[in-house]
MARGUBA-980721 format. One record per atom (N, C-alpha, C): residue in one letter; x, y, z. Coordinates in steps of 0.001 Angstrom, whole numbers, plus 500000, padded with zeros to 6 digits. Atoms other than C-alpha are relative to their C-alpha. Layout:
% MARGUBA-980721
aXYZ
...
This chain:
% MARGUBA-980721
m501032499424498933
m511125491116473764
m500545500291501148
r499208499687499081
r512449492528477128
r498387500820501017
s501385499296498983
s509556493312480061
s500744499359501392
v499803499710498324
v510009494269484068
v498773500082500098
l500976500030499303
l507730493730486807
l500129500219501112
v499001499823499082
v508457495362489951
v498959499928500783
g500697499610498504
g507060495442493174
g500337500892501082
n499506498581499074
n507538497607496473
n501350499186500455
g498544500184499795
g510923496066496418
g501135501224500291
i499610498713500504
i511546498593494636
i500317501982501047
n500400499338499090
n510200501137496841
n501239500166501145
i499144500199498934
i512175499929499619
i501463500695499569
q498934499619501002
q515358499901497819
q500787501589500072
f499308498132499845
f515345504095497224
f498984500804500816
g500781499159498931
g512860504926499945
g499802499890501190
g500128500261498587
g514002503311502754
g498728498571500706
k500945500941498584
k512509501263506093
k498280500916499925
a501358499497500172
a509501503798505453
a498736499106499006
y501350500435501304
y507871501837502654
y499952498465500284
s500036501533499491
s508327498214504574
s498398500401501239
n500812500321499635
n505510497273506106
n499849500331501753
d499830499493499076
d506131497870509578
d499668500970500308
f500576498074499746
f505939501771509169
f499281500617499548
i501844499395500250
i503264502054506990
i499422499160501253
m501424500324499145
m501131500065509863
m500271501422500881
k499732498444498819
k502898502459512710
k499625501045499544
r501026498088499622
r501742505638510962
r498868499828499639
i501900499856500347
i497884504309510157
i500354499983501766
f500717500141498156
f498291503143514146
f499918501266501066
l499802498828499336
l500002506645515504
l499296501412499572
g501297498567500988
g498023509065512997
g499431499825500641
a501851499886498771
a495075507701514567
a500145500691500578
q500127499457498970
q495841508783517355
q499944501538500012
t499309498824500234
t497088512192516058
t498113500612499539
n501074499879500872
n493083511967514484
n500130501241498412
k499609499624501650
k494668512579511218
k498464499470499530
y501051500038500685
y491727511187509778
y498422500167500357
e501672499646500001
e488426512367510866
e499344500490498649
s500656499561501135
s487889513965507583
s500012498836499362
l499852501079501080
l489029511095505538
l498342499010500840
f501208500693499408
f485503509436508260
f499052501127500270
d500897498778499845
d483966512446508103
d499253499882501359
g500410500352499275
g483799512094511605
g499962499245500821
q500021501073499703
q482659509174512441
q500308499118500190
v499717500735499549
v484722507309513211
v501569500295500409
s499250499496498744
s487823507830516350
s500907500042499697
g498469500986499905
g491553507328516274
g499898498592501221
e499797501324499443
e490839505367519296
e498883498601499651
i500430500983500617
i488291503174517414
i501239499068499019
i498668500384501119
i491106502798514590
i500617498645501034
t498756500896498555
t493577501740517343
t499795498983500909
g500609500928499428
g491075499203519201
g500096498856498716
i499936501094500608
i490571497802515959
i501626498901499503
f498498499921499882
f494379497121515737
f500498499158501277
k499787501461498928
k494907495244518583
k498734499089500088
g500571501490499726
g491863493216518933
g499991499516498945
f499797500557501450
f492293492368515633
f501708498270500148
i498736500742499641
i495878490657517175
i499265498234500183
d500724500746499377
d493839488129518573
d499166499392498758
t500952501180501556
t491785486608515288
t501071499228499488
a499387500317500870
a495099486749514013
a500706498753500428
n499298501027499608
n496617483863516198
n498528499715500678
k501185501328500494
k493144482366516384
k499986499005498832
i500153500074500799
i493502482046513119
i501307498586499919
i499105500442499231
i497024480540513785
i499996498878500495
n500493501151498552
n495695478056516486
n499479498897499043
g500970500798500885
g493477476220513313
g498075500439500979
d501336499825499799
d490064477942514949
d498993499935499214
y500962499644500764
y488659478780511752
y500369499295498590
d499395500986501038
d489894475832509832
d498677499872498431
s501177500324500784
s486373475451508545
s498776501433499428
l500703498535499952
l485277479132508256
l499032500117498156
g499806499085501749
g483826480974504344
g499776498972499657
d500270500464500896
d483816479699501595
d500732499847499615
d498556501157500213
d486624477823499456
d501012501505499472
d499555498467500145
d487856481520498938
d500698500349501169
d499630499477498024
d488250482250502562
d501089498621500785
q499310500339499692
q489564478788503173
q501465499731499473
e498475499968500660
e492533479204500586
e500605501421500706
a499446498881499508
a493367482705502245
a500414499154501403
i499781499786498995
i493350481138505669
i500953499030500385
k499160500654500582
k495262478188504531
k501450500704499452
d498043499666500386
d498308480266503278
d500395500838501078
f499283498989498424
f498013482852506686
f500666498752500298
m499635501118499203
m498613479319508336
m501391500193499954
s497752500627500532
s502078478848506228
s500490501051499953
r498784499334500022
r503388481820506628
r500625500808501504
y499587499693498225
y502620482970510562
y500091498644500227
t499792501413499535
t504175480082511642
t500001499931501471
e499467499315498551
e504639481850515508
e498750500563500353
p501908498978499023
p501522484020517750
p500764501067499179
v499844499204500268
v501511487274516448
v500028500950501127
a499680498842499313
a502828489893519144
a498908501651500010
k499818498817499641
k502533492825517795
k499113500623498913
y501231499827501590
y499909494530514952
y500948500648498981
h498882500624501113
h502517495373512802
h500674499084499576
e499158500862500260
e503776492420512458
e499385498722498711
i500680500203500979
i500796491747510146
i499840500677498316
m500263499789501225
m501250492081506618
m499010500608499252
l501052499095500483
l499090495016504799
l498558499001499463
e501468500614500680
e496084492295502551
e500098499102501562
d500399501318499149
d496528489629505237
d498860500943501234
w501107499487499481
w494289493010507183
w498727499784499421
f501507500294500397
f491641492456505210
f499492498200499980
l500332501368499810
l491564488324505755
l499290500102501178
l500534499831498463
l491038489185509348
l498805501179500256
i501952498904499689
i487517491915509188
i499702499005499390
r501355501328500461
r486228488688506291
r499825499521501359
v500558501142499355
v486715486483509328
v499139500886501315
f500826499761499024
f485532488472511669
f497856500694499666
f501081499464500508
f482510489857509609
f499129498336499844
i500599501784499335
i482279485838509577
i499043499559500499
t500279500494498734
t481835485092512365
t499070501229501063
n501240499022499733
n479711488316513450
n499017499777498773
s500685500247500949
s476920487409510811
s499206501365500139
d501005498738500072
d474427490276511994
d501256501480500097
l499243498790501371
l476894492793510849
l500638499651498673
k499869499761501387
k477325491562507391
k499884501146499245
d499990499029500536
d476430494553506051
d500900500817499898
q499057498739499709
q478968496553507184
q501137499638499297
w498575499708500610
w481887494790505573
w500347500526498922
q499619498949501517
q482018496516501986
q500504501449500768
s498830498409499050
s482875499778504152
s500242500605500733
v499398499647498930
v484522499242506668
v501704499228499129
k498960500521501264
k486847496899503951
k500659501108499469
q499406498463500919
q487168500284502086
q500360500843500972
g499863499257498983
g487388502243505126
g501876499824500060
f498530500123499989
f490954500245505805
f500859499634498167
e498704499523500656
e492083500524502289
e500166501136499436
h499893498020499859
h491737504381502523
h501013499752501157
l498748499641499031
l494161503864505596
l501545499662499417
i498557500734500365
i496938501604504303
i500312500223498762
l499572499199501272
l496722503446500973
l500776501438500379
d499860498949499169
d497067507015502822
d501392499677500851
a498952500078499434
a499890505319505075
a501332499569498701
i498472500002500833
i502195504184501810
i499930500742499656
y499358499099500628
y501899507331500337
y500539500888500560
n498553499613499303
n503596508662502866
n500048501917500098
e499534498430499932
e502302512091503040
e500485500781498715
g499748499710502218
g503429512392498771
g501281499878499952
m498897500324500105
m506822511358499936
m500419498770499146
l499842500644501518
l506390508690497708
l500384499752498878
t499675499555501547
t506174510372494571
t500897500615499883
s498355498789500723
s509790511948494749
s500289498935500082
l498783500714499880
l511436508559494836
l500822499684498874
h498869499920501019
h512710508947491445
h501020500972500214
k498858499344499751
k514760511199492549
k501047499795500683
n499513500571499220
n516576508752494443
n500955499174499141
m499169500061500977
m517855507444491096
m500019499965499416
n498976499518500819
n520109507329489203
n500380499545498537
k500256499882501283
k521185507970485392
k500130498083499350
k500159501802500507
k521897503856485208
k498846499418500384
v501665501283499686
v519017502824487451
v499124500862498471
k500923499601500351
k517074505025485121
k499947499378497949
r499741500828501584
r518799503804481275
r499644498074500366
f500502501703499355
f518027499544483383
f498874500267499169
f501254500975499700
f514514500140483340
f499305501416498415
a500251499678500596
a514275502618480278
a499956498803498700
g499753501101501484
g515688499630477805
g499050499249499995
f500917501200500343
f512582497354478565
f498569500519498916
d500442499195501173
d510039497447476094
d498540499863500822
y500972499719499060
y507371496839478522
y500422500358501125
i500041499873498319
i507050498055482530
i498753499617500877
f501299500409499602
f504468496556484270
f500684500405502091
s500163500427498449
s504164496854488457
s498529500020500701
l501213500618498661
l502326495787491372
l499282501588500746
n500307498864498776
n503075499592493292
n499144501034499598
y501000499763501132
y500647502250492482
y500778501627499598
d499218498429500897
d503000505365492479
d500244500137498529
n500179499642501134
n504124506818489561
n501401500556499722
n498268500217500158
n508072506725489992
n500657500090498502
l499740500211500893
l508552505097487447
l500232500496498564
e500637498750501089
e506688507116484873
e500821501229499150
v499204498894500532
v508832509933485513
v501238500036500498
l498336499759499916
l511972508632485867
l500984499380498255
t499760500337502036
t511686507042482027
t499223500657498909
g501393499543501290
g508694508760480258
g499972499311499110
k500191500665500515
k508009505831479115
k498723499291500922
e501455500173499649
e504119504173479958
e500229498610500820
v500174501456499197
v503679501968482935
v499128498765500446
f501493500134499713
f501032499362483104
f499890499241501361
h500526500368498345
h499540498999487000
h499430498779499965
l501013501511500093
l498308495382487317
l499018500577501293
h500754499663498678
h496980496614491154
h499085502040500234
g500127498569500406
g495881500060489883
g500946501595500606
d498696499090500263
d497578503680490626
d498960501218500290
y500095498814498994
y497336506666492795
y499303501078498920
s499700498746500545
s497220509233489921
s498424499625499259
v501183500082499843
v493925507623489221
v499098499766500817
p500765500682498918
p490404507568490850
p499498498401499451
a500323501717498807
a488587504715492310
a498796500431498295
d500971500423501086
d485727503577488713
d498562501192500844
s500947499235499309
s483007505558490884
s499741501145500609
e499889498229500097
e485099508986491155
e500568500048498929
n499898499923501349
n485816509104487890
n499029499827499345
p501129500072501119
p484267510658485542
p499784500113498742
d499099500401501758
d485882509395482401
d499639498608500241
t500384501552500718
t484184506017482886
t497867500477500445
v500857499945500266
v480301505498482922
v499320500136501357
r500662499842498384
r479578504905486698
r500040501608500924
g499163498669499270
g482146508216487803
g499053500450499132
y500966499030500069
y479596510206485507
y498967500010500440
l501325499724499170
l476595509473486500
l499648500231501802
r500617499734498333
r476910509736490208
r501341501382500228
q499672498926499704
q478891513187489295
q498339500596499905
q501094499948500312
q475836513749487796
q498971500444500960
a500750499835498655
a474209513200490600
a500277500325501454
g499136498814498859
g476257515170492935
g500392498757501228
q499455501269499090
q477229511442494628
q501286499812500210
m499229500532499908
m480767511642494237
m500705500159501863
v499235500339498938
v482801510928497909
v501493500717500731
s498310499937499807
s486369511642497672
s500380501265500717
v500248499541498950
v487718513515500304
v501429500639499937
s499317499406500641
s489935516442498976
s501508499718500642
e498920499914499272
e493090516299501359
e500524497997500110
f499536501294500380
f492808512514500616
f499386499517498688
h500546499910501508
h492218512595497144
h500854498171499949
h499322501223500568
h495103509688496902
h499898498567500713
c500871501057499710
c492555507217498939
c499296499728499544
f500888499894500634
f490103507630496441
f500490499248498424
c499535499750501969
c492120506691493041
c499503497870500210
n500653501744500682
n491233502482491292
n501241498601500678
a499153500815499543
a494081500753493925
a498636498589500017
m501138501551498865
m492740496920494672
m500561499742500784
l498711500386499278
l494053495969497496
l498861498448501349
d500916500605499524
d492383492589498749
d501097498051500566
y499284501596499541
y493602488858500736
y499845499336499120
s499497501258501269
s493575486761497743
s500129500782498478
g499634499108501465
g495287487704494582
g498667499423499019
d500925500428500819
d492364485743492881
d499015501228499847
l501464499182500132
l489654488221493687
l500420501216499492
k499607499405500212
k491658490786492539
k500234500649498250
f499677500693500948
f492208488724489346
f498173500333499347
r501139499633500414
r488516488817489177
r498786500813500097
r501175498653499782
r487011492138489733
r501256500597498334
a499885499800501143
a489622492858486719
a499385499052498632
l500676501091500355
l488254490128484796
l498249500708499730
a500974499545500365
a484645491102485533
a499927501751499079
i500533498746501003
i485221494809483933
i500599499572498521
r499349499993501012
r487039493210481075
r498637499386499018
e501091500866500094
e483913490734480397
e498389501640500451
c501359498998499887
c481065494352481527
c500691500074498655
t499870499104501438
t483005496026478474
t499803499439498707
i500366501009501443
i482584493044475919
i498360500413500255
e501443499769500050
e478699493541477061
e499770501522499488
m500640498544500325
m478236496995476926
m500911500327498226
n500494499756501709
n479936497284473092
n498861499183499624
r501158500582500056
r477662494854472579
r498404500665499776
w500790498614499920
w474563497297473653
w500024500854498576
l499743498067500969
l476659500095471801
l499666499534498488
n499755500663500806
n476847497581468620
n498515499952499095
l501438499860500002
l472987497160468878
l499494501219499486
s500625498837500035
s472320500395469088
s500549500904498740
k500131499859501388
k473597501018465903
k499590499381498688
h499442501218500869
h473547498016463700
h498183499605499727
d501055500325500027
d469849497606464540
d498711500433501278
k500770498489498776
k467691500688466794
k499714499214500520
l501535500465499984
l464325498722466278
l500275498907501753
e500354501184498904
e465707495585468610
e500993500189501307
y499560499391499100
y467953497878470802
y499070500209500833
e501379499322498672
e464964500047472120
e498915499131500290
k500349501719499457
k463272496393472349
k500916499544501173
q499252500692499224
q465591495052474466
q500576500951501328
i499423499022499534
i466866498377476046
i498736500310501043
a500554499935499621
a463221498517477075
a499486499024501442
l500638501439498778
l462249495006478990
l501617500520501289
l499363500101498820
l465645496001480638
l499615500431501263
k500660498261499085
k464588499375482259
k498865499161500817
e500830500377499275
e462047497244483524
e500108498909501363
k499642500914498988
k463931494271485173
k501345500788500767
d498502499117499710
d467265496444485816
d500343500997500278
e500114498640500302
e466677500040486425
e501707500567500191
n498808499709499752
n470500500314487491
n501038499582499146
t499540500456501301
t472309498631484383
t499152500369499471
f500537498988501126
f469637500598482103
f500215501041500125
q499855499462500031
q470908502995483446
q501809500595499564
l498097500476500428
l474685502066482663
l499638499704498635
v500343500264501145
v473714500969479622
v499899501505499061
s500616499122500843
s471878503701477934
s501282500893499846
t498976498860500351
t474904506428479057
t500833499739499424
y498982500268500530
y476831504236477537
y500002500427498468
v500228499497501419
v475522504562474411
v500469501172499544
q499973498558499939
q475119507865474626
q501402500671499915
r498615499575500192
r478564508527475340
r500951498638500645
p499602500994499961
p480328505617474150
p502032500905500630
d499384499902499862
d483650507656475124
d500336500014501473
l500708500729498654
l482685507067478555
l502076498618500391
h500248501395499335
h484810503749479963
h499794499582500918
i500748500784499225
i483469501120481290
i500462499581501366
g499748500178498768
g486012500562484230
g501708499895499652
t498150500741500006
t490019500253484817
t500089498639499735
n499836500990500696
n491890498643482903
n501125499063500562
y498742500312499653
y494101496497484520
y501170499019499920
h499313500467500485
h496110495220482471
h500804498502499823
f499809501303500365
f496373491679482722
f499994499247498669
d500122500541501041
d495621490877479333
d501064500039499440
e498818499407500313
e498905492943478392
e500860498694500821
l499262501234499744
l500664490311480400
l499938498953499998
s500220501152500928
s499265487599479408
s500126499870498970
n499680500278501945
n500301487942476036
n501357500601499665
l498378498855499712
l503819489252476982
l500567498648499098
q499423501104500477
q506236486734474884
q501430500991500322
g499082500033499777
g510579486781474984
g500710500152501602
e499276500660498518
e512361487424478655
e499059500745500862
l500355499281498678
l510749488867482063
l500999499505500771
y499379500273498962
y512319490047484782
y499618500587501340
i500778499893498189
i511059490290488355
i500521500587500799
i499199498708499450
i512265493199490715
i499092499982501218
g500736499684498730
g511247493368494713
g498621499959499625
l501411500217499730
l508301491443494473
l500235498504501176
s500122501176499220
s507294488980496940
s499026498743499731
p500812500060500853
p505958486479496073
p498205498992500517
n500837499775498906
n503046486291498986
n498555500395498632
n501208499593500244
n499034486354497828
n500516500683498604
d499901500096501317
d500310486891494033
d499791499095498969
g500382501150501078
g499418484015492464
g499402500051498766
h499987499924501525
h497491485340489917
h501099500870499294
i498593499386500568
i500575487278488923
i501040498853499004
f499453501295500096
f502141483571488557
f499314499397498793
k500678500636500998
k499415482267486437
k499597500918498421
c499626499480501406
c499721484902483521
c501120499990499230
i498911500222500699
i503290484463483503
i499945498678499677
n499406500940500372
n502716481068483333
n499201499346498953
e500655499964501413
e499971481324480397
e500323500591499139
s499284498853500606
s502236483872478661
s500881499183498903
k499044500510501022
k504208482993475555
k501767500472500780
i498183499975499234
i507466484070477841
i500950499057500306
e498979501174499528
e510435482011477476
e501364500271501025
k499003500191498483
k512570482997480501
k499598500958500675
v500611499434499104
v511973484257483433
v501652500451500777
h498695499648499814
h515041486568485404
h499156500687501109
f500900499521499425
f513469486628488976
f501717500486501463
y498953499524498067
y515473488807492178
y499330499858500496
y500715500741498557
y515067487408495535
y500720501060500300
f499463499627498747
f515797489629498667
f500451499187501157
s500339500548498633
s515229486974501052
s500283498223499373
k500579500974500327
k515669483202500909
k498795499281499756
g501757500036499770
g511604483104501510
g499790500454498930
d501066500218501052
d510875484634498697
d500378499250498739
k499917500825500753
k512662482236496335
k499079498941499512
a501626500997500556
a509579480191496319
a498899500253498562
i501175499088500749
i508132481417493197
i499218498475499003
p500523501049500906
p505564479193491108
p500003500021498908
i499741499168501952
i506886480159487468
i500383497968499418
t500030501399500536
t505986476682485276
t501515500061498965
k499603498940501778
k508291479149482374
k501576499922500689
p499158500240500079
p512128478372482386
p500403501239500845
f499560499279499691
f513485480539484976
f501758500110500364
e498697500126498983
e517070481437487402
e499599501283501204
l500046499224498252
l516937483194490957
l501228500489500293
l499205498909499360
l519338486130491826
l499880500609500911
p500005499510499077
p520327487542494587
p499722501662499012
v500265498762500254
v518912491323494212
v501141500404500100
n498929498787499552
n522478493096495176
n500491499620498336
e499612499872501616
e523477491871491816
e499535500604498770
l500450498672501102
l521258494467489709
l500847500901500600
w500251498860499144
w521676496786492476
w501537500523499740
q498382499845499308
q525508496631493075
q500875500599498049
p499335498612501439
p526651498195489209
p499203500993499174
l500143498721500201
l524036500653489091
l500136500852500436
d499676498958498746
d525891501954491937
d498519500791500546
a501053499757498942
a522370501608493585
a499696499665500993
e499723500435498142
e523375499875497400
e499640500910500579
k500579498862498755
k521861501679500072
k501452499714500465
k498507500097499306
k524935502872501705
k500049499726501460
k500458500216498173
k525419501533504890
k501552500973501029
y498683499654498664
y527061503770508395
y499932499635500595
n499709500592498745
n528540502951511085
n500737500769501387
c499598498406499870
c529208506310512764
c500492499788501582
c500197500744498892
c529692504978516616
c499839500886500491
y500393498597499174
y528272507840518123
y500140499593501523
p499647500694498474
p529706507417521885
p498591500455500907
i501208500073499200
i527092506473523761
i499562498911501546
p499409500182498538
p527833505694527601
p498897498374500196
n500984500630499299
n526865502249528931
n499657499915501393
s500334499689498570
s525506503563531900
s498710499551500137
p501376500032499783
p522163503520533806
p499686501041499452
e500694499295500295
e521447506684533272
e499780500115498363
v500124500229501340
v521760506061529410
v498220499525500031
d501486501095499438
d518968502960530500
d498976500726500374
k500580499467499905
k516692505750531741
k499947500611499030
f500275498966501142
f516851508124528866
f498998498957499350
i501092500367501224
i515689505287526576
i499050499130500475
d501451500569499903
d513213504160528637
d499103501195499974
v500307498614500285
v512191507903528818
v499333499343498312
f499896500185501372
f512548507208524971
f499069499722499048
n500616500726500516
n510626504589524721
n498250500094500151
e501095499094498919
e507899506269526878
e498818500948499227
i500473499023501176
i507167508715524564
i499499500490498647
s500032500118501371
s507485507553521351
s499029499293499770
f501245500614500216
f504677505176522085
f500274498662498899
d499408501152501037
d506868502736520098
d501273499053500214
p498570500412500023
p509233501100521743
p500207498796499789
v499149500905500511
v512093498976520932
v501066499501501076
p499131499915499406
p515084497524522608
p501014500608499717
k499037498805499499
k517680499248524168
k500909500029498711
n499372500260501217
n520152497769521571
n499790500371498538
k500646499509500720
k518188498176518762
k500187501682499330
i499613498337499505
i518060501981519636
i501504500436499308
i498254500147499985
i522124501701519502
i500461499916498787
d499672501058500837
d522178500157516279
d499262500688499064
e500373499340501074
e520099502372514831
e500500501503499540
l499313498684499992
l521160505575515887
l501633500103499115
n498174499787500119
n525027504680514759
n499668499776498499
a500205499865501498
a523608503983511537
a499275501333498830
i500092498840500125
i522712507588510594
i500975500705500080
p498673499388500253
p525420509871509198
p499414501231500216
q499923499014499625
q525712513220510573
q498975500854499372
f500518499143501159
f524444515516507422
f498482499060500115
e501552500091499533
e520867513470508128
e499424499734500977
v499780499628498921
v521329513848511707
v499172501253500082
d500540498633499920
d520906517504511380
d499034500260498781
r500893499932500621
r518484517262508773
r498631500371501049
l501230500260499315
l515756515321511212
l500410500950500998
y499936499159498977
y517290517636513922
y499207501578499482
g500697498957500924
g515800520494511455
g498790499790500488
l501221500621500372
l512922518826511025
l499366499656501568
m500723500165498717
m511914517985514689
m499873501158500964
k500136498858499928
k512849521345515489
k498787500545499783
e501147498800500161
e510337523391513647
e498851499359500345
k501330500688500204
k507824520884514430
k500085500111501524
f499766499378498059
f508722521654518710
f499487501742500026
e501103499393499354
e507829525038517699
e498916500763499725
e501457500370500359
e504755524741515953
e499761499715500764
q500976500405499116
q503573523037518640
q500433501169501142
k500117499154499311
k505353525922521229
k499025501499499552
s500445498553500749
s503192528864518843
s498576498951500301
r501996500649499129
r499448526450519776
r500067500367501482
g499572500690498090
g500654526669524299
g500198499197499858
n499415501222498866
n501139524719526371
n498773499219500199
p501192501385499766
p499110521657526641
p499412499931501453
k501434500017499315
k495847521643528446
k499872499147500386
s500006501045498982
s495908518275529602
s500715499147499214
e499231501377500650
e497621514810529239
e499673499300498806
s500253500288501784
s495908513612526042
s500351500773499063
e499483498778500589
e497033517026524427
e501893500104500052
l498331500475499632
l500762516162525717
l500159498684498968
r499686501100500361
r500748512260524382
r499686500852498609
r500338499277502224
r499091513990520650
r501556500547499679
r498528499504500099
r502562516270520950
r500524498816499480
f498684501012499738
f504755513611521566
f500189498359498598
i500799501142501236
i502654511074518765
i500033501295499135
e499302499073501447
e503388514290516375
e501030499187499701
i498190500084500543
i507234514152516337
i500381498321499730
s499305500877500163
s507219510261516241
s499647499688498698
c499990500245501261
c505264510353513193
c501160500195499323
i498956500100500708
i507985512276511735
i500987499275499735
g498865501167500017
g510445509413512570
g499121499042498613
l501056501575500534
l507652506900510686
l500099500724498874
r499093499470501310
r508137509246508065
r500640499555498865
e498745500087500534
e511568509494507341
e500738498812500799
g498941502320499641
g512201505374508420
g501055500081501249
i499458500088498878
i513548506343511575
i499144499481501062
l500127500241499106
l512387504596514424
l499724501239501183
p500570498929499079
p510664507074517110
p501070500072500957
s499655500132499114
s512021506347519578
s502337499989499848
v498525499726500731
v515840506377517896
v499559501539499702
l499709498499500668
l514763510192516638
l499750501185501164
f499892498762498498
f514292511657520529
f501008499384500377
m498598499938499707
m517073510109521450
m500996500489499340
m499192499015500473
m519196511863518432
m500060501555500391
y500130498067499721
y517361514931519209
y500825500545501405
v499643499613499047
v518181514576522887
v502117500202500238
m499268500517500402
m521858513516521971
m500531501850499503
n499107499414500221
n522534516434520130
n499346502292499735
a500288499095499909
a520379519519520807
a500919500894500656
k499172498962499391
k522992521238523147
k500740500638499450
s498774499148500998
s525549521282520369
s499332500866499109
k500651498913500878
k523444522754518163
k499514501102500445
d500442498975499476
d521595525013520443
d500860501191499966
d498251498445500292
d525329526816521127
d500591500432498796
s499433499424501035
s526206526817517611
s498701500824499511
């Protein structure tokens, strides 16, 4: 039996830098400044508040690194803080240097140190979940990555008996036509509270308590995000235990009705909420108790397991399941040296991931276009302007290197996207304030972040090509 487990490295391989941590976090930060998230938060949280939180938590991250919170919180918090300190050995300078799920630890630390606000912990955590899920979704472009996967890649993945994924997208399902076990959830499945096929979701639907926002439906899925892998695992186990208990009630109602009536009456007096869940499930056993995150299937695997695109950070629960399984050998494809330290007790081999992509003709194409860019003070002035209006400044050499890596056919496509956006902005009339002008520049920057292009590079590319495009 052969199985495969994939992580976000797959999306980066076939979708580019747009799915890296940097670009995901930048999409949140700059997107917030266009008031993108007003409807998501029902107008209660402004873009200014969101960006302020991001900037403020840089200080929290550096305090953790400095050891200021060594004795903070419970055992889970302490373990997460130690793990954070082991990975961030230098001070954090910019918000996008902080990895996605590490933000939840920063939020946790903030609420522990501000105990008077602890009642807001869950709602703020959920808000961050929605922001990150939206940024990963990337305006739906994430769902089309399977189009970048060739027939060899399709045959490779279709050849596995079981496919497991830590990603939230369905690209591998579409590519192979096979079932994929999502260990951390799936954009296509609503959260238990929003899913009318679950007991809780059914009751909330009946009570008119659904809160999903139509244009952000993907943010209200059953994805699990947290600062600790163990916390994710416990959530999955809690659903399994709850399912066992609910089925006990169901069997009791079928085989000993008098005893059931006696116990359900006692439950109603003790816990009205649980009574509602149990009695609903007894009446509607076709409903699910909650999401199946498929850890049982992973823990019971046999044969060989191939792991691709997975960083070992924050996924100790995954390796625990692997170590408890009957897997005979693990083939771990790594991207960088930092990914080679894997806590696996099974026999395993480490393989550079390019050894996988090369025979599948799936290596990333690299271009060195050498566009004529004079080394002059005038160019430096333009680059300063591009950095200023992109609101995402990067060094000159990086701008030039990134620009030279974009082939002309891609330049043409990106130029078309920018021109279309400029025309749409023009149709709104001239900006009436400095803040509106700023917002329009940020809207252009967001095109770059969506496409995996640094905003300052995008502006420079546009100016370099504007005259020749207009003349043609």
